[in-house]
MIDOSE-1310 file (N, C-alpha, C; in nm, 2 decimals, decimal comma, always signed):
residues 133
mvil	+1,29/+1,72/-0,76/+1,21/+1,60/-0,74/+1,11/+1,59/-0,85; +1,08/+1,47/-0,88/+0,98/+1,43/-0,98/+0,87/+1,35/-0,91; +0,75/+1,37/-0,94/+0,64/+1,28/-0,88/+0,60/+1,18/-0,98; +0,62/+1,05/-0,95/+0,58/+0,94/-1,04/+0,44/+0,90/-0,99
yqsq	+0,35/+0,87/-1,09/+0,22/+0,82/-1,07/+0,21/+0,68/-1,13; +0,14/+0,59/-1,06/+0,12/+0,45/-1,11/-0,02/+0,41/-1,08; -0,07/+0,34/-1,17/-0,21/+0,28/-1,15/-0,21/+0,14/-1,19; -0,27/+0,05/-1,12/-0,27/-0,09/-1,16/-0,40/-0,15/-1,11
tlai	-0,44/-0,25/-1,17/-0,56/-0,33/-1,13/-0,51/-0,47/-1,10; -0,53/-0,52/-0,98/-0,49/-0,65/-0,94/-0,60/-0,75/-0,95; -0,57/-0,87/-1,01/-0,67/-0,97/-1,02/-0,69/-1,03/-0,88; -0,82/-1,05/-0,84/-0,85/-1,11/-0,71/-0,92/-1,24/-0,74
nsps	-1,03/-1,24/-0,81/-1,10/-1,37/-0,84/-1,09/-1,40/-0,99; -0,99/-1,48/-1,02/-0,98/-1,52/-1,16/-1,10/-1,61/-1,20; -1,13/-1,62/-1,33/-1,24/-1,69/-1,38/-1,24/-1,84/-1,33; -1,12/-1,89/-1,30/-1,11/-2,03/-1,26/-1,10/-2,05/-1,11
aspt	-1,10/-1,93/-1,03/-1,08/-1,94/-0,89/-1,20/-2,01/-0,82; -1,17/-2,09/-0,72/-1,27/-2,15/-0,65/-1,21/-2,19/-0,51; -1,27/-2,14/-0,40/-1,38/-2,05/-0,40/-1,34/-1,91/-0,43; -1,43/-1,82/-0,46/-1,40/-1,68/-0,49/-1,42/-1,60/-0,36
lsid	-1,35/-1,49/-0,35/-1,37/-1,40/-0,23/-1,49/-1,31/-0,25; -1,57/-1,29/-0,15/-1,68/-1,20/-0,16/-1,63/-1,06/-0,13; -1,71/-0,95/-0,15/-1,66/-0,82/-0,12/-1,63/-0,80/+0,03; -1,71/-0,86/+0,11/-1,68/-0,85/+0,26/-1,54/-0,92/+0,29
emwe	-1,52/-1,03/+0,23/-1,39/-1,10/+0,25/-1,27/-1,02/+0,19; -1,29/-0,95/+0,08/-1,19/-0,87/+0,03/-1,16/-0,75/+0,13; -1,26/-0,70/+0,19/-1,24/-0,59/+0,29/-1,16/-0,64/+0,41; -1,19/-0,76/+0,45/-1,12/-0,82/+0,56/-0,97/-0,84/+0,53
vmll	-0,94/-0,87/+0,40/-0,80/-0,88/+0,36/-0,74/-0,74/+0,36; -0,81/-0,64/+0,32/-0,76/-0,51/+0,32/-0,72/-0,46/+0,46; -0,81/-0,50/+0,56/-0,77/-0,46/+0,69/-0,65/-0,54/+0,75; -0,64/-0,66/+0,70/-0,52/-0,74/+0,74/-0,39/-0,67/+0,68
kcrk	-0,41/-0,62/+0,55/-0,29/-0,55/+0,49/-0,26/-0,43/+0,57; -0,35/-0,36/+0,63/-0,32/-0,24/+0,72/-0,25/-0,29/+0,84; -0,29/-0,39/+0,90/-0,23/-0,44/+1,03/-0,10/-0,52/+1,01; -0,08/-0,59/+0,90/+0,03/-0,67/+0,88/+0,08/-0,65/+0,73
pelf	+0,13/-0,53/+0,70/+0,16/-0,50/+0,56/+0,28/-0,59/+0,50; +0,36/-0,64/+0,59/+0,47/-0,73/+0,55/+0,43/-0,86/+0,48; +0,30/-0,90/+0,51/+0,25/-1,02/+0,44/+0,21/-0,99/+0,29; +0,20/-0,86/+0,26/+0,16/-0,82/+0,12/+0,26/-0,74/+0,04
vapm	+0,35/-0,67/+0,11/+0,45/-0,58/+0,05/+0,59/-0,63/+0,07; +0,65/-0,68/-0,04/+0,78/-0,75/-0,03/+0,89/-0,67/+0,04; +0,90/-0,54/+0,02/+1,01/-0,47/+0,08/+1,00/-0,45/+0,23; +0,88/-0,48/+0,29/+0,85/-0,46/+0,43/+0,88/-0,59/+0,51
sgsa	+0,95/-0,57/+0,62/+0,98/-0,69/+0,70/+0,91/-0,69/+0,84; +0,85/-0,58/+0,87/+0,77/-0,58/+1,00/+0,69/-0,45/+1,01; +0,61/-0,44/+1,11/+0,52/-0,33/+1,13/+0,47/-0,33/+1,28; +0,43/-0,21/+1,32/+0,37/-0,19/+1,45/+0,26/-0,08/+1,45
iiee	+0,15/-0,11/+1,51/+0,04/-0,01/+1,51/+0,07/+0,09/+1,62; +0,07/+0,22/+1,59/+0,09/+0,33/+1,68/-0,04/+0,38/+1,74; -0,14/+0,39/+1,65/-0,27/+0,44/+1,69/-0,37/+0,38/+1,59; -0,49/+0,35/+1,65/-0,60/+0,30/+1,56/-0,74/+0,33/+1,61
tptf	-0,82/+0,38/+1,51/-0,96/+0,40/+1,53/-1,03/+0,33/+1,42; -1,17/+0,33/+1,42/-1,23/+0,27/+1,30/-1,21/+0,33/+1,17; -1,17/+0,46/+1,17/-1,14/+0,53/+1,04/-1,00/+0,58/+1,02; -0,91/+0,55/+1,11/-0,77/+0,60/+1,10/-0,68/+0,50/+1,17
mkrs	-0,56/+0,49/+1,11/-0,45/+0,41/+1,16/-0,32/+0,48/+1,14; -0,23/+0,47/+1,24/-0,10/+0,52/+1,22/-0,01/+0,40/+1,25; +0,09/+0,38/+1,17/+0,17/+0,26/+1,19/+0,32/+0,29/+1,15; +0,41/+0,21/+1,21/+0,55/+0,22/+1,18/+0,57/+0,09/+1,10
vtlk	+0,65/+0,11/+0,99/+0,68/-0,01/+0,91/+0,84/-0,02/+0,90; +0,89/-0,14/+0,90/+1,03/-0,17/+0,89/+1,05/-0,22/+0,75; +1,15/-0,16/+0,68/+1,18/-0,21/+0,55/+1,31/-0,29/+0,55; +1,31/-0,38/+0,45/+1,43/-0,46/+0,44/+1,55/-0,37/+0,40
egmg	+1,67/-0,41/+0,44/+1,79/-0,34/+0,41/+1,80/-0,29/+0,26; +1,82/-0,17/+0,24/+1,84/-0,11/+0,10/+1,70/-0,09/+0,03; +1,59/-0,11/+0,10/+1,46/-0,09/+0,04/+1,38/+0,03/+0,08; +1,44/+0,12/+0,15/+1,37/+0,24/+0,20/+1,46/+0,35/+0,25
ppgg	+1,40/+0,43/+0,33/+1,48/+0,55/+0,38/+1,59/+0,50/+0,48; +1,69/+0,59/+0,50/+1,79/+0,55/+0,59/+1,73/+0,51/+0,73; +1,79/+0,41/+0,79/+1,73/+0,36/+0,91/+1,63/+0,25/+0,89; +1,58/+0,24/+0,77/+1,48/+0,14/+0,73/+1,35/+0,14/+0,79
eaie	+1,30/+0,26/+0,84/+1,17/+0,27/+0,90/+1,10/+0,38/+0,84; +0,97/+0,37/+0,84/+0,88/+0,48/+0,79/+0,75/+0,48/+0,87; +0,69/+0,60/+0,88/+0,57/+0,61/+0,95/+0,46/+0,64/+0,85; +0,35/+0,57/+0,86/+0,24/+0,58/+0,76/+0,11/+0,61/+0,84
elqi	+0,03/+0,70/+0,77/-0,11/+0,72/+0,82/-0,21/+0,67/+0,72; -0,31/+0,60/+0,77/-0,41/+0,54/+0,68/-0,54/+0,59/+0,71; -0,61/+0,64/+0,61/-0,75/+0,68/+0,62/-0,84/+0,57/+0,57; -0,92/+0,51/+0,66/-1,00/+0,39/+0,63/-1,14/+0,43/+0,61
rapw	-1,20/+0,40/+0,50/-1,33/+0,43/+0,46/-1,41/+0,30/+0,44; -1,45/+0,24/+0,54/-1,51/+0,11/+0,54/-1,64/+0,12/+0,46; -1,67/+0,02/+0,38/-1,60/-0,10/+0,35/-1,54/-0,11/+0,22; -1,49/+0,01/+0,17/-1,44/+0,00/+0,03/-1,31/+0,07/-0,01
kidf	-1,26/+0,16/+0,08/-1,14/+0,24/+0,04/-1,04/+0,26/+0,15; -0,91/+0,25/+0,12/-0,81/+0,29/+0,22/-0,70/+0,37/+0,15; -0,67/+0,48/+0,21/-0,56/+0,57/+0,16/-0,44/+0,56/+0,25; -0,33/+0,53/+0,20/-0,20/+0,51/+0,27/-0,11/+0,63/+0,24
ynln	-0,07/+0,71/+0,35/+0,02/+0,82/+0,33/+0,15/+0,79/+0,41; +0,26/+0,79/+0,33/+0,39/+0,77/+0,39/+0,44/+0,91/+0,44; +0,45/+0,93/+0,57/+0,49/+1,06/+0,62/+0,64/+1,10/+0,60; +0,72/+1,00/+0,57/+0,86/+1,02/+0,55/+0,89/+1,07/+0,41
sgaf	+0,83/+1,00/+0,31/+0,85/+1,03/+0,17/+0,75/+1,11/+0,10; +0,63/+1,12/+0,16/+0,52/+1,19/+0,09/+0,45/+1,10/-0,01; +0,48/+0,97/-0,02/+0,42/+0,88/-0,11/+0,27/+0,86/-0,07; +0,19/+0,83/-0,16/+0,05/+0,81/-0,14/+0,00/+0,68/-0,22
innt	-0,07/+0,60/-0,15/-0,13/+0,48/-0,22/-0,27/+0,47/-0,18; -0,36/+0,43/-0,28/-0,50/+0,42/-0,26/-0,54/+0,28/-0,31; -0,61/+0,20/-0,22/-0,67/+0,07/-0,26/-0,82/+0,09/-0,24; -0,89/+0,04/-0,35/-1,03/+0,05/-0,35/-1,10/-0,08/-0,38
vpka	-1,18/-0,13/-0,29/-1,26/-0,25/-0,32/-1,38/-0,21/-0,40; -1,41/-0,28/-0,51/-1,53/-0,24/-0,59/-1,65/-0,24/-0,50; -1,74/-0,15/-0,53/-1,86/-0,14/-0,45/-1,97/-0,24/-0,48; -1,96/-0,31/-0,59/-2,06/-0,41/-0,63/-2,06/-0,52/-0,52
rtrq	-2,18/-0,57/-0,49/-2,19/-0,67/-0,38/-2,21/-0,81/-0,44; -2,13/-0,84/-0,53/-2,14/-0,98/-0,59/-2,01/-1,05/-0,57; -2,02/-1,19/-0,58/-1,90/-1,27/-0,57/-1,83/-1,27/-0,71; -1,88/-1,20/-0,81/-1,81/-1,20/-0,94/-1,70/-1,10/-0,95
tstl	-1,69/-1,01/-0,85/-1,59/-0,91/-0,85/-1,45/-0,97/-0,87; -1,37/-0,92/-0,96/-1,25/-0,99/-0,99/-1,13/-0,90/-0,99; -1,14/-0,77/-0,95/-1,02/-0,68/-0,95/-1,02/-0,60/-0,83; -0,90/-0,55/-0,80/-0,87/-0,45/-0,69/-0,79/-0,34/-0,75
psts	-0,86/-0,22/-0,78/-0,78/-0,11/-0,83/-0,69/-0,05/-0,73; -0,57/-0,01/-0,77/-0,47/+0,05/-0,68/-0,40/+0,16/-0,75; -0,39/+0,28/-0,69/-0,31/+0,39/-0,75/-0,21/+0,44/-0,65; -0,10/+0,49/-0,70/+0,00/+0,54/-0,60/+0,08/+0,66/-0,67
sgrt	+0,14/+0,74/-0,58/+0,22/+0,85/-0,63/+0,33/+0,87/-0,53; +0,45/+0,91/-0,57/+0,55/+0,94/-0,48/+0,66/+1,02/-0,54; +0,73/+1,09/-0,45/+0,84/+1,18/-0,50/+0,97/+1,09/-0,53; +1,04/+1,12/-0,63/+1,16/+1,05/-0,67/+1,27/+1,15/-0,70
pick	+1,38/+1,14/-0,64/+1,49/+1,24/-0,67/+1,54/+1,20/-0,81; +1,57/+1,31/-0,89/+1,64/+1,29/-1,02/+1,78/+1,33/-1,00; +1,87/+1,24/-1,04/+2,01/+1,26/-1,03/+2,06/+1,35/-1,14; +2,17/+1,43/-1,11/+2,23/+1,51/-1,21/+2,31/+1,42/-1,31
rgvk	+2,32/+1,46/-1,43/+2,39/+1,38/-1,53/+2,53/+1,36/-1,48; +2,58/+1,24/-1,49/+2,71/+1,20/-1,45/+2,72/+1,15/-1,30; +2,62/+1,16/-1,22/+2,62/+1,11/-1,09/+2,59/+0,96/-1,09; +2,67/+0,88/-1,03/+2,65/+0,74/-1,02/+2,52/+0,71/-0,95
rrkk	+2,45/+0,61/-0,99/+2,32/+0,57/-0,93/+2,33/+0,53/-0,78; +2,44/+0,47/-0,75/+2,46/+0,43/-0,61/+2,48/+0,54/-0,51; +2,52/+0,65/-0,56/+2,54/+0,77/-0,47/+2,41/+0,83/-0,45; +2,40/+0,90/-0,33/+2,28/+0,98/-0,30/+2,28/+1,10/-0,39
c	+2,17/+1,13/-0,46/+2,16/+1,24/-0,55/+2,15/+1,37/-0,47
């Protein structure tokens, strides 16, 4: 297995955006992403909350055919650090994603940093990609 790391910064309030989202509004969108990830993550087709507290959420997510583990479902645990950070842990794959809302309290905030890591199997030379490695 190889662990891949990715980091990206997503534009939230472009210079021409009107109206712009406040930090509090960005946080509300982050909570919506926790409860309804299929609205934000293209491979996901559904979700269900298993457990929820103000600082923790456990959910089941359904993935579109061919977009995830066998059976198309995964269990995730979310550590919620209001009002600025959420860590997503996929219990099936070991993948980790972090979304952080900038701490500045201005409407000029324009980015949402996101980092992720996950295990990826490396196939042996000569193994066709469609086959399980």
